[in-house]
N, C-alpha and C positions, 0 to 999 in steps of 0.2 A: 542586504542580506535580510533585515528583518519584514520586508516585503516578502521574499522569498517563503521565508519562514509562515508566514501567514495563508502565503498562497495553499504549500502545503497542506497545511490544516485544511482549508476549502476544499481542498482535492476530496484526501479523504475524506471530508464529511458530505461532499457532494456525490462520490462515488459508495455510497451506505448499500443502496440497495446491492447493489456488486458485490458487497461481503458479504450480506445474505445468505446470496447466488453461490459465494463459494466456499466461506468460512461456514455458512449459517449449519450445515450438517456438522460438523465440526464441535463447532462450539456447543449444539444442542448434545450431542454423545458426551461431550464434556460435564454437560453439565447435570443430562439422565445419570452419569456413573457417579455423584455425589450424594451426601446426604438429603433427606429430605428437608429436613431445617434450613431458612433462606439467611440465617448469620452464616452458618458453617460453609455455606455456599462461596461466603465472598472473599476468603484468601487465595480460593483454589481459582475462582474464576480474574482475580486482580495478579495472581504470578502468573499463570498462563499468556495476559493480556503485556506481562512485564515482559516476556521473555520472548512475546511473539514483536513486539516493538523491538526490542533488545537488537535482536535479528535482522530488523529492515535499519537500524540504525548503522550494526556492522557491516550490513551490502553498501549504504548510504557511502560510509567513511570509506570503502574501498574504490567506488564510484568516481568520489571529490578526489581520492587521493591521485585514482588514475585519469582525471582529466586534468589534474594539475602538472604530472608529468608530460602530458600531449600539448599543454599550454608553454610551459619553461624549456622542455628539453627538446620538443621536433618543433615548436616554432607555433604551433595551429592556436588559431585567433579565438579567444573565448566567447565572443561573439556568435562566431558560428555555432560553437554550442549549446550559446542559448536558442539561437533559431531553431536548431535539433529539438530542444526542449520543449520550445511553441508548435512544432510538428507533430512531434509527439503528444501533447496534449489534444489536437485537435484530433488525432485517430484516435486517441483514447474517449472522446467525446463522440465521436462518430460508434464505436465499441459498443459502450452503455447503450447509447440510443437503438443499436442493432440498425444502422444503416449500411457500414462497412467495416468486416469482421477481421482484418489484418491482423490487429494484434495475438489474435489465436493463434498465428505460424510463431510470433517470437515468445507466446507462452510453450509453444512445442521444444523451445531449442531450452526453457526449465523445467522442462521433465526429465530429460537425460538425468539431471542433476538431482531430483524426488524420487527417481528409481531407486538411486546410492541411499538417502534419507528415512526411504518412507517404511522399510521394515527395521530398522531402527524403531519406528513411532511404536511400533506394534509390541513391542518389549514393556512399554510403558503403561498398556492397559492390563488390567485396571488403574485409574489415575487414584489413586489411596493415599497418596501422599499430597505436600503443597510441591515437595520436588521436584515429583512427575510431572506435575502441574506446568508447573518453570520450564522443564526441559522441554517436555512437549509444547508449546507455545515457539520455543527460538527454534524447535523445530521446524513447525509448521508457518513458520516466519520466510520460510525458503522454498513456501508452493509458489508455483508457478501461476503470475496473476499478471494481466496487463496491466490493471490499475497502478501494482505496485511498479513493477517495469517503467512505466511513461512516467512517472516521478522522479523514480532513478536518473533518465535524464537530465534531471534539474541539479541534483547532486553532482552529476558528470561535469556540469560546468556549474556548480558553486567554488571555484576556485582552491581546495582543499579539501581534505580529508575531516577536518572537526564542522567545517561548514555543511558536507556530504552527509556526516551524519546529525544532525540538528535536524537537515530540511528530514531525511527519513521519520524522526522523532517523531515531529509535528504531524507528520502525516499519518504516522500510526495513532496518534493520538486522536487525530480528527475522524477515525474508521472506530475509533471505542462507541459512540450511544448505536450506532448500527448493530454490533456485538454484542453491546451487555443487554438492548434491547431482545433480543434472543434471549440471552442467558436467563431473562426472569421474567421473562413470557408477557411482556408491554407487545398484546398481539396488534393493538391499533396502530401504533408506530410503525409496528413490522409492516403492516399493509399498507401503508403510507410511502414507505421508502422501497418497497415492489409494486407499489402501483404505475402502470405502464404510463400513464400520463405526468407521473413524475419526476421518472426516469427519464423522459423525451425528456422533459423541464432541464432537468440537473444535465441532459448529453451538452443541450443549447450551450447552457451558462459556459461548460469546461471548453466548449469550441469555441466560443466567444472569447474568453481569455485566453486559450492558444494563440486566434489572432490579434490579440494586444502585443502579445508577447511576441509576435513574429515582429509586430509592428513596429516597438521600440529595440528590437533586435535588428531591423531595418536601417534604421536612423541611426542609429551607433555608427554600421557600419558605413554608410555613406554621409 
């Protein structure tokens, strides 16, 4: 499981450019609504990200529990879930590299849930308290995202709710560098993360890791 946690962190980190595209506008909006002094922004930014990662962990726990029920009650093979996770990781790489956009169809499913949550988020604006920032982060953790959904397949194959939650926690921590970069206006790193060649390289690494996952799962099966 330690390797799964590390892998989840790496997936979050490698998907940094995608995080900027999906959540960069939200983070910029949050930051612009805060006081001008950089020191005073930190509690808001930390609470926003804590809320976001908490939601990832909650979703991961649900996925992990669901996977454990499928394995113990239905007899669904855990190796098959691992293979499912590997396939989604390959699809994620193709998605980030913009070679195959099938994950947008998966995101479309999540948009129905987001339609319910979106009006609640508007009530939290302007962000003038740390509590509002925390709640907004918790809501935005449910934003439809192929990167999140792909990592959730790892939680599904984790075996239980605790491991599922921890996988998504480490994934959320991996996304922090990209989003904090935007929050503090570190333009050079942002440009690197959004660079086309860099994104293609990260996409290829994700595909490679997905293939390795499939290889190990296949060896366990046979």
